[in-house]
Each structure stands twice: as structure tokens, then as C-alpha cells.
C-alpha positions as CSV (number, residue, x, y, z in Angstrom):
1,X,4.7,13.0,38.1
2,X,2.4,12.6,41.0
3,X,2.9,13.8,44.7
4,X,2.6,11.4,47.9
5,X,2.0,13.2,51.1
6,X,3.3,10.5,53.7
7,X,2.7,10.1,57.6
8,X,5.5,9.0,60.3
9,X,6.2,5.4,59.6
10,X,4.1,4.8,56.1
11,X,6.2,3.1,53.7
12,X,7.3,4.5,50.0
13,X,7.8,0.9,49.2
14,X,8.2,-2.4,50.5
15,X,10.5,-5.4,49.7
16,X,9.3,-7.0,46.8
17,X,7.3,-3.8,45.2
18,X,7.9,-3.1,41.6
19,X,11.0,-1.2,41.0
20,X,9.7,1.0,38.4
21,X,9.5,4.3,39.8
22,X,11.8,7.0,40.9
23,X,11.0,9.1,44.1
24,X,12.3,12.9,45.0
25,X,11.8,14.1,48.4
26,X,10.3,17.2,48.3
27,X,10.4,17.6,52.3
28,X,11.3,15.8,55.3
29,X,12.8,12.5,55.9
30,X,12.9,9.1,54.3
31,X,14.5,6.3,55.8
32,X,16.1,3.8,53.4
33,X,17.0,0.4,55.1
34,X,17.4,-3.3,54.7
35,X,14.6,-5.6,55.9
36,X,16.6,-7.2,58.6
37,X,19.2,-5.7,60.7
38,X,23.0,-6.1,59.4
39,X,26.3,-6.0,60.4
40,X,27.1,-3.0,58.3
41,X,24.2,-1.0,59.5
42,X,22.7,-0.8,55.8
43,X,20.4,2.3,56.8
44,X,20.5,5.8,55.7
45,X,18.1,8.8,56.4
46,X,17.8,10.7,53.2
47,X,16.5,14.6,53.2
48,X,15.0,16.9,50.9
49,X,16.2,16.6,47.1
50,X,17.3,13.1,47.5
51,X,16.5,11.0,44.4
52,X,16.2,7.3,45.2
53,X,14.3,4.2,43.8
54,X,13.7,0.6,44.8
55,X,16.0,-0.6,42.6
56,X,18.8,1.0,44.6
57,X,21.3,-1.0,46.2
58,X,22.6,-0.6,49.4
59,X,25.7,-2.2,50.8
60,X,25.9,-4.9,47.8
61,X,24.4,-5.5,44.3
62,X,21.1,-6.6,44.6
63,X,20.2,-6.1,48.1
64,X,16.6,-5.5,48.7
65,X,15.5,-2.2,50.8
66,X,12.6,-0.6,51.8
67,X,11.6,2.7,52.4
68,X,9.6,4.9,54.9
69,X,9.0,8.2,56.0
70,X,10.4,9.5,59.4
71,X,8.1,12.3,60.6
72,X,5.8,13.9,58.1
73,X,7.4,13.7,54.5
74,X,6.5,14.3,50.9
75,X,8.0,12.7,47.6
76,X,7.7,13.3,44.1
77,X,6.9,9.9,42.2
78,X,7.9,9.5,38.7
79,X,7.4,6.5,36.6
80,X,10.2,4.8,34.2
81,X,8.7,6.4,31.1
82,X,8.3,9.8,32.9
83,X,12.2,9.8,33.4
84,X,13.2,8.4,30.2
85,X,10.9,11.2,28.8
86,X,12.4,14.0,31.0
87,X,15.9,13.1,30.8
88,X,17.7,13.7,27.5
89,X,21.2,14.7,27.5
90,X,22.3,18.0,25.8
91,X,24.6,16.4,23.3
92,X,26.1,13.0,22.1
93,X,28.9,12.2,19.6
94,X,26.7,12.2,16.4
95,X,24.8,15.3,17.3
96,X,28.2,16.9,18.3
97,X,30.0,15.8,14.9
98,X,27.0,16.9,13.1
99,X,27.0,20.5,14.3
100,X,30.9,20.6,14.0
101,X,30.5,19.8,10.2
102,X,27.8,22.4,9.6
103,X,30.2,25.1,11.3
104,X,32.9,24.3,8.8
105,X,33.0,26.6,6.1
106,X,36.4,26.1,4.4
107,X,37.0,22.5,3.3
108,X,40.5,23.2,4.8
109,X,39.3,24.2,8.3
110,X,39.7,22.0,11.3
111,X,37.0,21.2,13.5
112,X,37.1,22.6,16.9
113,X,38.0,20.3,20.0
114,X,34.9,18.5,21.7
115,X,33.8,20.6,24.7
116,X,33.1,19.2,27.9
117,X,29.5,19.1,29.1
118,X,29.6,22.5,31.0
119,X,31.4,24.6,28.1
120,X,28.7,22.9,25.6
121,X,26.2,24.0,27.7
122,X,27.1,27.5,27.4
123,X,28.4,27.5,23.7
124,X,25.0,26.2,23.4
125,X,23.2,29.8,24.2
126,X,25.3,31.1,21.3
127,X,24.3,31.6,17.5
128,X,20.7,30.9,18.0
129,X,18.3,32.5,15.3
130,X,14.7,33.4,16.8
131,X,12.1,31.3,15.6
132,X,8.1,31.6,15.5
133,X,6.3,29.2,18.2
134,X,4.9,26.0,16.3
135,X,2.3,25.7,19.2
136,X,0.9,27.7,22.4
137,X,3.6,27.4,24.9
138,X,2.6,29.6,28.2
139,X,5.1,30.3,31.2
140,X,4.4,31.7,34.7
141,X,5.8,32.2,38.0
142,X,4.2,30.4,41.1
143,X,6.0,32.2,44.1
144,X,3.9,35.4,44.7
145,X,7.4,37.4,45.3
146,X,8.4,36.3,41.8
147,X,4.7,37.0,40.5
148,X,5.0,40.8,41.8
149,X,7.9,41.0,39.3
150,X,6.8,39.4,36.2
151,X,3.2,39.9,36.4
152,X,0.4,37.6,37.5
153,X,-0.6,36.5,33.8
154,X,1.0,33.9,32.3
155,X,3.4,34.9,29.5
156,X,2.4,33.5,25.9
157,X,5.8,32.8,24.3
158,X,5.6,33.8,20.5
159,X,9.3,33.4,19.8
160,X,11.9,31.0,20.8
161,X,14.5,30.8,22.4
162,X,13.0,32.1,25.5
163,X,15.7,32.8,27.8
164,X,15.4,33.5,31.5
165,X,18.3,34.9,33.9
166,X,19.0,37.1,36.6
167,X,18.8,41.2,36.0
168,X,22.2,42.5,35.9
169,X,23.9,45.6,34.7
170,X,26.6,43.2,33.6
171,X,24.3,41.2,31.3
172,X,25.2,42.2,27.6
173,X,22.3,42.4,25.1
174,X,24.8,41.7,22.2
175,X,25.2,38.1,23.2
176,X,23.1,35.3,21.5
177,X,20.5,35.1,22.3
178,X,19.5,37.9,24.6
179,X,17.6,37.6,27.9
180,X,14.0,37.7,27.3
181,X,12.7,37.5,31.0
182,X,15.1,39.2,33.4
183,X,14.2,38.7,37.2
184,X,16.0,40.3,40.1
185,X,17.7,38.4,42.8
186,X,19.8,39.0,45.8
187,X,22.9,37.7,47.2
188,X,23.5,34.5,47.6
189,X,22.3,34.2,44.1
190,X,20.0,31.4,43.0
191,X,19.7,32.5,39.6
192,X,22.4,33.1,37.0
193,X,22.4,36.3,34.5
194,X,21.6,33.4,31.9
195,X,20.1,30.4,33.5
196,X,17.9,28.4,31.4
197,X,16.2,28.8,28.0
198,X,12.9,27.2,26.5
199,X,13.3,26.2,22.8
200,X,11.7,24.2,20.4
201,X,13.2,21.6,18.1
202,X,12.3,18.4,16.5
203,X,11.8,16.7,19.7
204,X,9.2,19.4,20.8
205,X,9.5,22.0,23.5
206,X,12.6,21.7,25.5
207,X,14.2,23.0,28.4
208,X,18.0,24.0,28.3
209,X,20.1,24.9,31.3
210,X,22.7,27.3,30.1
211,X,25.4,26.4,32.2
212,X,24.1,28.1,35.1
213,X,25.7,27.9,38.8
214,X,23.0,26.0,40.4
215,X,21.4,23.9,37.7
216,X,17.6,23.9,36.7
217,X,15.3,21.2,37.9
218,X,12.7,20.3,35.0
219,X,9.8,18.1,36.4
220,X,11.9,17.0,39.3
221,X,15.2,16.0,37.3
222,X,18.1,18.2,37.7
223,X,19.9,19.7,34.5
224,X,23.3,20.9,34.9
225,X,26.0,21.2,37.5
226,X,27.4,17.9,38.4
227,X,24.9,16.2,36.0
228,X,25.4,15.1,32.3
229,X,22.0,16.1,31.1
230,X,21.9,19.8,29.9
231,X,18.3,19.5,28.0
232,X,15.1,17.8,28.7
233,X,12.0,17.8,26.9
234,X,8.7,19.0,28.2
235,X,5.6,16.8,28.4
236,X,1.9,17.8,27.1
237,X,0.1,20.0,30.0
238,X,1.9,21.5,32.9
239,X,5.5,21.6,33.4
240,X,7.5,22.4,36.6
241,X,10.7,24.4,36.1
242,X,13.0,25.3,39.2
243,X,15.8,27.7,38.0
244,X,18.3,27.1,41.1
245,X,18.2,24.2,44.0
246,X,14.9,22.9,45.4
247,X,14.9,25.9,47.9
248,X,15.2,28.8,45.0
249,X,12.1,30.7,44.9
250,X,12.4,31.0,41.1
251,X,9.6,28.3,40.5
252,X,7.8,28.3,37.4
253,X,5.0,26.7,35.4
254,X,5.2,25.9,31.6
255,X,2.0,24.9,29.9
256,X,2.3,23.4,26.4
């Protein structure tokens, strides 16, 4: 993923450019418009947090669009391959059936009903056994005010899962897994008491949203809330994790 800083009127893409990238507005505004004026006024101005691409249809299937900055703006650019790597749905039918079969200890037992995505994410924080790290994974806060809480040195994650959440007297250490890193937050809260976890599985190092209120953004892709995906696979090198919305101060780097 790379970042582009745009001046007023500078094009993100024009009609005819390859539709092989996804764009996320970090700040400023981007105008998405058809190349010629139309009766339905198919033009809109998108702001911070909007995700769009050259393949997007405006006013009808297959209508070509172009995008340019209105004033200074910054966008993150993800290739199709990066999107496919970053997005990995929390569960599918096959995985769910496998988990249900493992939970059956009595041949006469009846499998539990299929949970929806939100309850599956919260249930996914239960019944985890701690495992030793198979590779070096480091985790650090980015914002100075959060660095003051967690320390300026990066954290070497030696055991998984590593769960990050809000410091609260209501947090129960009896819950499984316990919170590994508790950070204070003030209302209106961005950080949930059990917000996200970093874990390892057959796919590598993953981030899983734990059914948080505001969701988790991993390398520009939102997990949780209204999205189906609750799980993302991290890429080699540095990864960005935001607990909450794009305005959240709880921004972290995770190196693998």
C-alpha cells in the first residue's frame, strides 16, 4: 500500500485508466464524476474514510468515471493483490462446520446454531489456548499520547493471542484470552474493552476484530461493524492497525 498526496484538481485516475486499484481517502475531498455532464448530475464529493475505485459505477452499470482532488487531499492506494491479501472473511460455512464438529464431545449432542458475524467475532475470543510465537512480531503505538501509555519501545509479542483493549474496572481477567495490553480511553470511547487481537494460524499472523463497537482498520481495510470480514492476514514488513474509526488516536504499527 502506498500513499499519494494530491493538489487541488490533480487526478487520482482518468477515464480509461486500469481499474486495478482501490483508494481510501485519508484526508481532504475527492470528486467522483462522469467525464461529461449528465441529466442525473452523476457527481459526488467523497470525504475522509471513503473507499472507491475506477471500477465503481455511478448512476448505472459500466458508466466510466474519473476522480480528482478538491483542494489538497491524501489517498492510500491498494492494488488488487493487496486487497485480496488483506481481506479474509472471519468464517465460512466449511470452517464453521469444522469448529462445530470439534466441539461435539457426545455423539448424541446437537450442534449449536450458526451465529451471525457479530456474535461469531465475540465468540471467537473464547476458548483460546496461548501459543508461543513462531516468528518475530513487534507491536508499537504511533501517536505520542498513546506511546506515553504503552512505552516508546516496541513490544515483542512472544505469546499469542495478543489482545488489545480499553482499561476498565469491568474487564474480567477470567475471560479467555485475557487482555494483553490495556490502554486508557475517555468518552466518547474509540477503544472497546476487548477490541482486537493479533494471533497466528495456518495463514500466518492475523488480526481479528473482537466484536468491537467501532471496528478495526487493518492496512486501510475496515473489519467489523457493518462489514462481513472480522479477520485480516498481515503482510511481511510493517502493517498499520487502527482501533476504531479513522479519527481514532489508537494507531499502531505491527512488524512481521
